[in-house]
N, C-alpha and C positions, 0 to 999 in steps of 0.2 A: 528216397523219392518223396516229393512233396504230395501231400494228400490233396485230393481234387474237392474236398469239402470245404466251403467257407462259412457255413451258418453255425457251426458249432466246433468244439475242440478238434483239431486235426492230428493229435498225436496217435499215430498208428503202429505202435511198438508192441511186442509181446509183454505179457504181464510180469514176467519174472526177469528181473535185472539185478545186477550187483552193485550196490552203492560203493564209491570210491571212499577208502577210509580217511575220515577226518580231512575234507577239502579244506584248503586254506581261505577259500572265499567262495561264496555262492554265486555262481555265474550260469549263464544260459547262452544258447545259440538260437537265433531266429532266422529262418530262411523264408524268403518271399518271392512269389512269382505273380506278375500281374501285368495289365496294359499300363504302359507308362502314361502318366499323368501328373499334373502339378499337385504338389502338397504330400506326397507320399512320405518323404523322409520327415517333414514336420509332424505329421500326424502319428508316426510310429514313435518319434523322439518324444513327443507330448505325452503319449500314453505311458510310455516307460517312466518318465520324470514323475507322473502322477502317483505312480507306486513307489516312488523314492529310489529308482534304479539309476545306474550311472553307465553310459555307453562306453565300451572299452574299444571296440574296433567296429568300423562300419565300411563294407565294400559293396558297390553297386555297379551294374552294367545295364545299358539299354541298347536294344538292336537298332535303334534309329533316333534321329534327334527329336522327332515328333511321332506320336503314334505307335511307337515300337513295343516291343515286349521288354518288361522290366524285371530285373532280378537284384536281390539284395540278400547279403548275409551280414548280421548283426551280432556282436556279443555284448552282453551286459551284466553288470554286477548288481546284486539285489540282496539285501540281508535278509535271512529267513526264507528265501525263495521256496525251498521245498515245502514249507508249510502252507504256502499260498498259491502254489502253481496252478492247481486246478481252476481256482477262482480267476487268476490271471489269464489263463488260456480261454476260458468261457467269455470273459469280458472283452479280451482282444478279438476273439471271433465274432461276437455279435455287434462290435463297433467298428474298429479299424478295418478289419479284414472284409466284413459285409459291405461297408461303404465303399471300398476300392476293389471289390470283387477279387480278392487275393486267394491264390493257393498258397498255403503256408505250413510251416511245421516249427514247433518250439521243442528244443531238446535241453534238458536239465543236464548240465556239465557234470554234475555229481554221479551221473548214472553212465557206467561203462557199457559200451555196446559189446553185446555177445556175439562172437564170431565161431562158426563152425567150418572146418576145411574138408573138402574131398579131394582125393589124390589116387593116382594108380601106382605106377612103378617109378616113374622119374622123381627124384627127390629134391633137386636144387631149389625150385620155388617154395616148397614146403619147408624145407629146413632153413631157409632164409627167413621166412616169416616167423618160424618158431624162435630163431635166435634173437631177431629183432625184438619180438615180444618179451623174451627173457631178459633182455637188456633195457627194457623199458622205452624202447623206440616205437613201439605200437601202442597207442592209447585205447586198448581194448582188452576183452578177456576172451581168450581162446578156450572154448570149452571142450572140444573133442575133434578128433580126425577120423573121418570114414574113408575106407578104401575097399576097392574090388580086388585087391591082393594083400597077401600077408607080409610082403617084403619089407615093409616100412615099420612094422609095429615096434621093434625094438628102438629104433631112432626116435620115434615119437615118444614112446614111453620113458625115454631118457630125459626128456624135457618135462616129465611130470604130467603129461597131457593124456587123456583117454583115448584109446585106440579102438576102433569098431571095424570088424571085417564083414563086408556084405558082398559076396560074390554076385557077379551080374552075368546072366546069359541071355541069348535070344529067346529063351523060353520063360525066363523067371523076372524079365525086366519090371513088369508091373509090380510084382511082389517085392522087388528089391527096392524100387523107389519108394513104395509105401513104408518100407522099414527104415529107409534113410530119411524120410520125412518124419517118421516118429522119432528117431534118435536125435534129429536136428530141432525138434520142437523147442520153442523158448529162444532160440537164437534171433538176433536181429539181421545177420548178414550171413551168406554162404559164399566161400571162396573156392573156386575151382583151380587148384595149384597143380595143373596138368593132370586132371581127371579125364581119361581117355574114354568116356562115355557120353554119348548124346542124350541130354535129359529130355524127356518127353514133354510136349506142350502142356499137358495136365500138370506135370510136377512144376513147370516153370510158373503157370499161372498162380500157384499157391505162393510163390515168392516173387511178387511183382518189383522189379528193380532192387531186388535184394540178394541177386547172385552176381559175383563178378568172375569172370573168367579171363585167363591168361591165354591169349592165341599166339602162336609162334610164328606170326608174319605181321607185315605193316599192312593191316587191313585198310582199304577193301581188296588188296591184291592177296592172291593165294589162300582163299578160303578153303575150309575142308581139311582132309588128311595130308600128311607129309609135305607141308608148305616149303621146307628146306629144299627137298628134292625138286619141287616145282620151282623154286627160286633159282637153283641151280641150273635147271634146264633151261630157263628163260634168260640166263647169263646177266642176272642183276648185278649192280654195283653198290647196292645199298640193301643190307637185310634188317629187319626189324621185329618188334614185338608190339601187341596190342592188348591193353586191359579194357574190357568193356562189360557192361551189363548184359546179362543173358535174356534173350527173348525166344519166342517160339521159332523164329526164323534163324537157322544156324548162322552164327558169326555175323549177325547184322545188328546186334543191339548197340545202344549209345556208347561211344566211345569215351573213356575217362583219361587215359594217358597212353602214350606212343613214344618209341625212341628207335633209333637206327645206328647202324654201325656200318662204315665203308669196307667193302671187300673187293677183291680182285678175282680175275679169271684162274689165278693160280690156287685158289682155295676150292677144295672139293666139298661134298656134301657133308662129310664128318666134321670138317673144320667149321663150316657154316653152322652146324648144330651146336658146336661147342661155343662159339662166340654168341650164337643166339640165346643159349642158356643164361648167360651174364646179363644180357638184356632183358630177357624175361622176368628174372627175379627182381631186378630193380624196378621195372615198370609196374609189375603187380603190388610190390610193397608200397609204392607211391600211391597207386590207386586206392589200396585198401586204407591206407592211412588218411588220405582225402576224404574218403567215405565216412570213416569213424569219427573223423573230426568235423563231420557235417559241412564240408566245404564244396559239395557237388549239388547241382539242381539239374534235374532232367527237363528238357524242353523238346518234346517230340522225339526225334531220332538222334538228338545231340545233346551235350551237356555244357553247362556253365561251371567252370571249376575255379573257385576263389582260392588259389594256392599260394 
């Protein structure tokens, strides 16, 4: 999520991150949100040029021809960036960002995003993420997995990932969440890979737009529990899955990615669930990948995804 501060550096990530070994080139990603106005691209480009940087990619979007909300994702290369990034951020914040009233964030691409995963008993979304990560298809560091069941310990540890068991009951929910928060401290993102517990609003507030959930329905339809049963009872012809940021309101956070699959009256709840699991793992993987690649900008209860 972009920071709401424009007067100083807006980098709001944990202090402990893992540098990527020997990056081939110093690059960074700049995400910007502000009121659309003339001169934004020129101002940003000139600032980067003054530091000797070279723009690699630039994507932009405006909600209206005039007076709308403007979004930009820009990648640039700059030799020795890591040595001057603090100065770069401070200068950009006090000049370009302040002048255009921007909400913005700069990410040094030599720093990998740290990701923690929460899961219960269903393994399809979790194992898909771990496999992609092992194959180098997710540009992040998966630090650990927390589960309220022991079932998936061996599967997780087979990938060389730390597994933590944190049981949750109606009587220990606050204590369990405090333990999860402590175990996950230092991560930049939490992924709920079919974690079948509702997180409290207090927990969510500690991770603003830093928790991605996979919901097994095409939201806003069939919120809450057992959506495939709800879909079957409704006689739908399409089932889907939704990856979204977690907010205090259940299943109502900004949507990052969705997909659907056509079904017929011949398919029962068990078949719908089997089809849905394939959709879930692919949708979640895309959403996580776009987040760690800094391709998502949150705008109210919506997202702009430069994918």
